[in-house]
PLY file of the C-alpha trace (Angstrom):
ply
format ascii 1.0
element vertex 104
property float x
property float y
property float z
element edge 103
property int vertex1
property int vertex2
end_header
-4.71 -22.42 47.66
-6.26 -20.70 44.66
-4.13 -20.12 41.63
-5.12 -17.95 38.78
-4.23 -19.21 35.38
-3.20 -16.53 32.97
-3.39 -17.36 29.34
-1.24 -15.25 27.15
-2.11 -14.70 23.58
0.70 -15.04 21.13
0.53 -13.30 17.78
-2.19 -11.12 16.37
-5.73 -11.12 17.59
-8.64 -11.95 15.36
-8.89 -14.19 12.39
-6.24 -14.66 9.76
-6.49 -12.36 6.73
-8.02 -13.80 3.60
-5.57 -14.12 0.69
-6.08 -11.55 -2.07
-5.85 -12.52 -5.74
-3.76 -10.09 -7.75
-4.36 -9.42 -11.43
-0.84 -8.14 -12.00
2.38 -7.41 -10.16
3.35 -3.74 -10.49
6.51 -3.21 -12.59
7.77 -0.61 -10.08
8.23 -0.62 -6.32
7.55 3.05 -5.68
7.42 6.65 -6.83
9.89 9.29 -5.66
8.80 12.83 -6.63
11.91 14.76 -5.50
14.92 12.69 -4.42
16.73 15.76 -3.04
14.23 16.01 -0.17
14.57 13.33 2.49
10.95 12.84 3.47
9.49 9.76 5.11
7.81 7.55 2.46
4.17 6.54 2.55
3.75 2.77 2.30
0.88 1.39 0.21
0.06 -2.31 0.34
-0.09 -4.27 -2.91
-3.72 -5.27 -2.17
-4.64 -1.58 -1.79
-2.92 -0.85 -5.10
-4.82 -3.67 -6.82
-8.20 -2.42 -5.54
-7.23 1.13 -6.62
-6.27 -0.12 -10.11
-9.39 -2.22 -10.63
-11.92 0.38 -9.49
-10.36 3.68 -10.56
-8.28 2.66 -13.59
-10.29 -0.19 -15.11
-13.67 1.23 -14.02
-15.00 -1.91 -12.32
-17.58 -1.72 -9.57
-16.49 -2.63 -6.05
-18.51 -5.83 -6.30
-16.75 -6.87 -9.54
-13.35 -5.95 -8.09
-14.11 -8.04 -5.01
-14.97 -11.03 -7.19
-11.71 -10.67 -9.13
-9.65 -10.28 -5.95
-11.46 -13.05 -4.09
-12.59 -10.81 -1.21
-15.84 -9.14 -0.14
-17.09 -5.79 -1.41
-16.56 -4.33 2.06
-12.90 -5.33 1.99
-12.49 -3.72 -1.44
-14.09 -0.54 -0.07
-11.65 -0.45 2.86
-8.63 -1.12 0.63
-9.80 1.52 -1.84
-10.29 4.18 0.85
-6.81 3.51 2.26
-5.22 3.65 -1.20
-6.95 6.90 -2.12
-6.01 8.54 1.19
-2.36 7.46 0.93
-2.10 8.54 -2.71
-3.65 11.94 -2.00
-1.31 12.43 0.96
1.75 11.51 -1.11
0.77 13.91 -3.90
-0.13 16.87 -1.69
2.89 16.52 0.62
5.35 15.56 -2.14
6.36 12.41 -0.27
7.59 9.16 -1.86
5.02 6.41 -2.32
6.49 2.96 -1.63
4.68 -0.24 -2.69
4.89 -3.00 -0.07
4.29 -6.61 -1.06
4.03 -9.07 1.80
5.73 -12.27 0.74
4.69 -15.09 3.05
0 1
1 2
2 3
3 4
4 5
5 6
6 7
7 8
8 9
9 10
10 11
11 12
12 13
13 14
14 15
15 16
16 17
17 18
18 19
19 20
20 21
21 22
22 23
23 24
24 25
25 26
26 27
27 28
28 29
29 30
30 31
31 32
32 33
33 34
34 35
35 36
36 37
37 38
38 39
39 40
40 41
41 42
42 43
43 44
44 45
45 46
46 47
47 48
48 49
49 50
50 51
51 52
52 53
53 54
54 55
55 56
56 57
57 58
58 59
59 60
60 61
61 62
62 63
63 64
64 65
65 66
66 67
67 68
68 69
69 70
70 71
71 72
72 73
73 74
74 75
75 76
76 77
77 78
78 79
79 80
80 81
81 82
82 83
83 84
84 85
85 86
86 87
87 88
88 89
89 90
90 91
91 92
92 93
93 94
94 95
95 96
96 97
97 98
98 99
99 100
100 101
101 102
102 103
């Protein structure tokens, strides 16, 4: 009698994410433009915020930001694109921007 063995994956697929080095912890946890409106917040990851700060605020190149954060330039590019998109969406739609820090 033939039996098929089914292996079930548990958890996420792919490799584990590389830890990101942060230069600073933000003093706030979010921005709320108009508290009278009950709109769904947009969540921005702390790594996205750090890439956004290093490249757009401090004027570092993506390569330099990647070296400071301990990740590749491609990862900084992805984080930066997500941060810019989420920030633009929060500003144009008037939605709250909530900073999410994953404590593991």
